[in-house]
C-alpha positions as CSV (number, residue, x, y, z in Angstrom):
1,M,-24.0,121.8,49.6
2,I,-22.6,124.7,48.2
3,K,-24.5,124.1,45.3
4,Y,-28.0,123.5,46.7
5,L,-30.8,126.0,45.1
6,G,-32.2,128.6,47.3
7,S,-29.3,128.5,49.5
8,K,-29.3,131.0,52.4
9,R,-25.3,131.0,52.2
10,A,-24.5,134.2,51.3
11,L,-27.8,135.8,52.9
12,L,-26.5,135.0,56.7
13,D,-25.4,138.0,57.4
14,P,-28.7,139.9,56.1
15,I,-31.1,137.4,57.6
16,T,-29.3,136.7,61.2
17,A,-28.8,140.3,61.2
18,S,-33.0,140.9,61.1
19,I,-33.1,138.6,63.8
20,R,-31.3,140.0,65.8
21,G,-32.3,143.2,65.3
22,L,-35.9,142.3,67.0
23,L,-34.4,140.2,69.8
24,P,-31.1,141.3,70.6
25,T,-31.1,139.0,73.4
26,G,-31.8,135.9,72.1
27,G,-34.6,133.8,72.2
28,H,-36.5,131.1,70.3
29,V,-36.7,131.1,66.4
30,C,-38.6,128.7,64.3
31,D,-37.4,128.0,60.8
32,L,-40.6,126.6,58.5
33,F,-39.3,125.7,55.9
34,S,-35.9,124.8,56.7
35,G,-33.8,123.2,53.6
36,T,-30.0,123.3,53.7
37,A,-30.6,123.8,58.2
38,R,-28.3,126.8,57.1
39,V,-30.0,129.5,59.0
40,G,-31.4,127.5,61.8
41,H,-27.6,126.6,61.7
42,A,-26.3,130.2,62.0
43,L,-28.6,131.0,65.0
44,K,-28.0,128.5,67.1
45,G,-24.2,129.3,66.4
46,Q,-25.3,132.7,67.7
47,G,-27.5,131.5,70.9
48,F,-30.6,131.2,69.9
49,R,-33.0,128.6,70.3
50,V,-34.2,126.9,67.3
51,W,-36.8,125.0,65.4
52,S,-36.3,123.8,62.2
53,N,-38.7,122.2,60.5
54,D,-39.1,120.9,56.2
55,H,-41.1,118.1,55.1
56,N,-38.7,116.5,53.1
57,G,-36.7,113.4,54.5
58,Y,-33.1,114.9,53.5
59,A,-33.7,118.6,54.9
60,A,-35.3,117.0,58.3
61,T,-31.8,114.8,58.7
62,L,-29.8,118.1,58.0
63,A,-31.7,120.0,60.5
64,T,-31.7,117.1,62.9
65,A,-27.0,116.7,62.3
66,Y,-26.9,120.8,62.4
67,V,-29.7,122.4,64.0
68,Q,-30.8,119.4,67.4
69,A,-27.8,117.5,67.5
70,D,-25.5,119.1,70.0
71,R,-21.4,119.0,69.7
72,D,-20.7,118.5,73.0
73,R,-23.0,115.2,73.7
74,W,-22.1,113.8,70.2
75,H,-19.3,114.6,68.1
76,D,-16.7,112.5,69.8
77,R,-19.0,109.7,69.3
78,A,-19.6,111.0,65.4
79,A,-15.7,110.5,64.7
80,A,-15.2,107.3,66.2
81,V,-18.7,106.3,64.1
82,L,-17.0,108.3,61.7
83,A,-14.1,107.0,61.3
84,D,-15.7,102.9,62.1
85,L,-17.5,104.0,58.6
86,A,-14.2,105.3,56.5
87,T,-12.8,101.0,56.7
88,T,-16.0,99.9,54.9
89,P,-15.4,98.1,51.3
90,P,-16.7,99.5,48.3
91,A,-20.0,96.7,47.3
92,P,-22.3,98.4,44.3
93,G,-26.2,98.2,44.6
94,W,-29.5,100.1,44.3
95,F,-27.3,103.1,43.8
96,T,-24.6,102.8,42.5
97,R,-27.1,101.2,39.0
98,A,-29.4,104.3,39.3
99,F,-27.1,107.1,39.8
100,C,-23.7,105.5,38.6
101,E,-25.3,103.4,35.7
102,D,-28.9,104.1,34.9
103,A,-28.0,107.4,35.4
104,R,-24.5,109.3,35.9
105,Y,-24.2,111.7,38.7
106,F,-21.4,109.8,40.8
107,S,-18.9,107.7,39.8
108,P,-19.2,103.8,39.3
109,E,-16.0,103.8,42.4
110,N,-17.6,106.2,44.5
111,G,-21.3,104.9,43.6
112,A,-20.3,101.6,45.5
113,R,-18.4,103.1,48.1
114,I,-21.9,105.2,48.9
115,D,-24.5,101.6,48.8
116,A,-22.1,99.7,51.4
117,L,-21.7,102.6,53.2
118,R,-25.1,103.8,53.4
119,D,-25.7,100.1,53.9
120,R,-23.6,100.2,56.7
121,I,-25.5,103.2,58.9
122,E,-28.6,100.8,58.5
123,A,-26.7,98.1,60.0
124,M,-25.4,100.0,62.7
125,G,-28.7,100.8,64.7
126,L,-27.7,104.4,65.7
127,E,-29.2,106.9,67.7
128,P,-31.4,109.0,65.7
129,E,-29.3,112.5,66.4
130,L,-26.0,110.1,65.6
131,K,-27.2,108.4,62.6
132,A,-28.6,111.8,61.1
133,I,-25.1,113.4,61.8
134,A,-23.9,110.0,59.9
135,L,-25.8,110.5,56.9
136,V,-24.7,114.0,55.9
137,S,-21.8,113.2,55.9
138,L,-22.1,110.4,53.5
139,M,-24.4,113.3,51.5
140,E,-22.6,115.8,51.5
141,A,-19.5,113.9,51.5
142,A,-21.5,112.7,48.0
143,D,-22.4,116.4,47.3
144,R,-18.4,116.3,47.1
145,V,-18.3,114.4,44.4
146,D,-21.0,114.8,42.3
147,S,-21.0,115.3,38.2
148,T,-23.7,118.0,37.7
149,A,-24.4,121.6,37.9
150,G,-26.1,121.8,41.0
151,L,-29.2,120.3,40.6
152,Q,-30.3,116.8,40.1
153,M,-32.5,117.0,37.1
154,A,-29.6,115.7,34.8
155,Y,-25.7,115.3,34.9
156,M,-22.7,116.9,32.7
157,K,-22.0,114.9,29.5
158,S,-18.9,114.5,30.5
159,W,-17.3,113.9,34.4
160,A,-16.8,116.9,36.5
161,T,-13.3,116.8,37.5
162,R,-14.5,116.7,41.0
163,A,-16.1,113.1,40.1
164,L,-13.4,111.4,39.9
165,K,-11.7,112.6,43.0
166,P,-12.4,109.3,45.6
167,L,-15.3,110.1,48.4
168,E,-14.4,111.0,51.8
169,L,-16.2,112.0,55.4
170,R,-15.5,114.4,57.5
171,M,-17.2,115.5,60.5
172,P,-19.9,117.7,59.2
173,A,-19.8,121.5,61.6
174,L,-21.8,120.9,64.7
175,Q,-23.1,123.7,66.8
176,P,-22.6,123.2,70.1
177,A,-26.0,123.6,72.5
178,V,-27.7,126.7,73.6
179,A,-28.2,128.3,77.4
180,A,-31.9,128.8,76.1
181,G,-32.7,125.0,75.4
182,P,-32.8,122.3,73.4
183,C,-32.8,123.2,70.1
184,R,-35.3,120.6,67.8
185,A,-36.3,119.1,64.2
186,T,-39.1,117.6,62.9
187,Q,-40.8,116.9,59.5
188,G,-43.5,118.2,59.1
189,D,-46.4,120.0,57.3
190,A,-45.4,123.6,57.1
191,L,-49.2,124.7,58.7
192,E,-49.1,122.5,61.2
193,I,-46.2,122.7,62.9
194,A,-47.1,127.1,62.5
195,S,-49.7,126.6,64.7
196,A,-47.7,124.7,67.2
197,F,-45.2,127.1,67.9
198,D,-45.2,128.6,70.4
199,G,-42.3,131.4,71.0
200,D,-40.7,135.2,69.7
201,L,-40.4,135.1,65.7
202,V,-40.8,132.6,63.1
203,Y,-38.1,132.6,59.3
204,L,-40.2,131.8,56.6
205,D,-38.6,130.5,53.9
206,P,-40.9,129.0,51.3
207,P,-40.9,127.4,48.4
208,Y,-41.0,130.5,45.4
209,N,-41.8,129.1,42.2
210,Q,-41.8,126.3,40.3
211,H,-38.6,124.6,40.8
212,S,-39.4,121.5,43.6
213,Y,-36.4,121.1,45.7
214,L,-38.0,117.5,46.0
215,G,-37.8,117.0,42.2
216,N,-34.2,118.8,42.1
217,Y,-32.8,117.0,45.6
218,H,-34.4,112.8,44.7
219,V,-30.5,111.2,45.0
220,W,-30.5,112.7,48.6
221,E,-34.3,111.8,49.9
222,S,-33.6,108.4,48.6
223,L,-30.2,108.7,49.4
224,V,-31.9,109.3,52.9
225,L,-34.6,106.9,53.8
226,W,-33.3,104.0,51.2
227,D,-35.6,103.1,50.2
228,N,-34.6,102.2,46.4
229,P,-38.1,103.8,45.3
230,A,-39.1,102.8,41.4
231,T,-37.4,106.1,39.2
232,Y,-38.5,107.5,36.2
233,G,-36.6,109.5,33.4
234,I,-33.5,110.7,32.3
235,A,-32.8,112.0,35.3
236,N,-34.0,109.0,37.5
237,K,-36.0,110.7,39.8
238,R,-38.3,109.0,42.5
239,I,-41.3,107.9,40.8
240,D,-43.0,109.2,44.0
241,V,-41.5,113.3,42.8
242,R,-44.7,113.1,40.7
243,T,-46.8,112.9,43.5
244,R,-45.5,114.5,46.3
245,K,-46.5,118.2,44.8
246,S,-46.0,121.0,47.5
247,A,-48.7,124.3,46.7
248,F,-46.1,126.1,47.0
249,N,-45.1,125.5,43.7
250,S,-47.9,126.0,42.1
251,R,-48.5,129.9,40.8
252,P,-52.3,129.0,42.3
253,G,-51.5,127.6,45.1
254,I,-48.7,129.7,46.8
255,G,-51.2,132.6,47.6
256,P,-53.2,130.5,49.7
257,A,-51.1,128.3,51.3
258,L,-48.5,131.0,52.3
259,Q,-51.7,133.3,53.5
260,A,-52.9,129.9,55.9
261,V,-49.2,129.8,57.0
262,I,-49.3,133.1,58.2
263,E,-52.6,133.8,59.5
264,A,-51.6,129.9,61.4
265,I,-48.0,131.7,62.9
266,R,-48.9,133.4,67.0
267,A,-45.2,134.5,67.3
268,P,-45.1,138.1,67.7
269,H,-42.6,138.6,64.7
270,L,-41.7,137.2,61.6
271,I,-39.2,137.9,58.2
272,V,-39.6,135.9,55.2
273,S,-37.4,135.5,52.3
274,F,-38.7,136.0,49.0
275,N,-36.9,136.1,45.5
276,D,-38.0,138.5,42.6
277,E,-38.3,135.0,40.4
278,G,-41.2,134.5,42.7
279,Y,-45.0,133.9,42.3
280,L,-46.2,137.1,44.5
281,S,-44.8,140.4,43.3
282,R,-43.5,142.4,46.6
283,D,-46.6,144.3,46.3
284,Q,-49.0,140.9,46.8
285,L,-46.6,139.7,49.9
286,V,-46.3,143.9,51.5
287,A,-50.3,143.4,51.1
288,M,-50.0,139.9,52.5
289,L,-48.1,140.8,55.5
290,S,-49.4,144.2,56.6
291,V,-52.0,142.5,58.5
292,R,-49.1,141.4,61.0
293,G,-47.9,144.4,61.8
294,S,-45.5,147.1,59.8
295,V,-43.5,145.7,57.3
296,Q,-40.0,146.4,56.7
297,V,-38.8,145.7,53.0
298,I,-34.8,144.6,52.7
299,E,-33.4,144.3,48.7
300,I,-30.7,142.2,48.4
301,P,-29.3,142.4,44.5
302,R,-27.3,138.9,44.0
303,P,-26.3,137.0,40.9
304,R,-28.6,134.2,39.9
305,Y,-28.0,130.7,40.9
306,V,-25.1,129.0,38.9
307,G,-27.4,126.9,37.2
308,A,-29.2,129.6,35.8
309,R,-26.1,131.3,33.8
310,I,-24.9,128.3,32.2
311,G,-27.6,128.3,30.9
312,I,-30.6,125.9,28.9
313,H,-29.3,122.9,27.8
314,N,-31.0,119.5,25.7
315,R,-31.0,116.5,26.9
316,K,-27.3,116.0,24.9
317,G,-25.9,118.2,27.0
318,E,-26.0,120.5,23.7
319,K,-26.7,124.1,24.7
320,V,-30.1,125.5,23.4
321,G,-31.2,128.8,24.4
322,A,-30.0,131.6,26.1
323,V,-30.2,133.1,29.6
324,G,-32.6,135.8,30.3
325,R,-30.7,137.2,33.1
326,L,-27.9,137.3,35.3
327,R,-29.0,138.9,38.3
328,N,-31.8,139.0,40.7
329,V,-33.2,140.2,44.1
330,E,-33.6,139.0,46.6
331,Y,-36.4,140.1,49.4
332,L,-36.3,140.1,53.8
333,F,-40.1,141.2,54.2
334,V,-39.3,142.2,58.2
335,V,-43.0,142.2,60.2
336,S,-43.4,143.2,64.2
337,D,-46.7,143.9,65.5
338,R,-44.4,145.4,67.6
339,P,-43.9,148.6,65.5
340,S,-40.9,151.0,67.7
341,A,-39.2,146.8,66.8
342,L,-38.5,148.1,63.7
343,A,-37.7,151.4,64.0
344,A,-34.6,150.7,66.6
């Protein structure tokens, strides 16, 4: 999901290098806010045993395919399922009405394909990991033909060129099993998982400002849950976007919420990914993390997310505001109760 807000695709090298610096011989790592599962996927590929967690259904599905499912076990069966699904004729339904007619995220032709494929996946009675692979293939196929700037808060005034291409299923890049033990994906509360994890390192990439991942990617949540929810607004968001709120998206809430998670972690090593557009400053985070041990801060200047660089538009697609800045700073806070690990 290249266009994903907050994706760590461009930061995988410094993140995984920091983790390898603390755990040079491998180990058991927990990603508490897994999102697209890019970090967990990369770590599994490097031989780490990974537990990925997120409270959103679509994110847990991505982690089930990319972290929990092993390529050697599922690849051939998944290839057969995807080949079978490719023969499914289009059939417009709820998804087409919601996201191609009432809203314009996808062309009606691709919406009809998505409807038919999602119904077929639900009817196949697949094992959880195999179903997750099929759903991720469909989600990513839809992502390649959407008509947005990357956020599902709005859609293009005119169809994006890619939106006119036919939807095509592809095999997700599954990772082989790791010798350290089975990897795991869960959909749970970060505080509960932090308390339950008994391993070597926890990686935290929490929401850091007002941008809700559920609100920005509600189409994927509806696609995965397939619950035909009531919707509201121009963006046709799920109605529960209004009620499924996270303390991490609140300026007064994020500090206590993150503090509670940090205190619940039992692992000796901790890495926190944050951003200078977040509700907490670098100094606040250093103070919060110092009680866990020595803190090293790595600063990574980056271009801002593409949606932010495009500018501010009204509902008619007209540009109405200017972008304040084009770059920001990504922070990695590397924390260990073993100072020699950071010195190395």
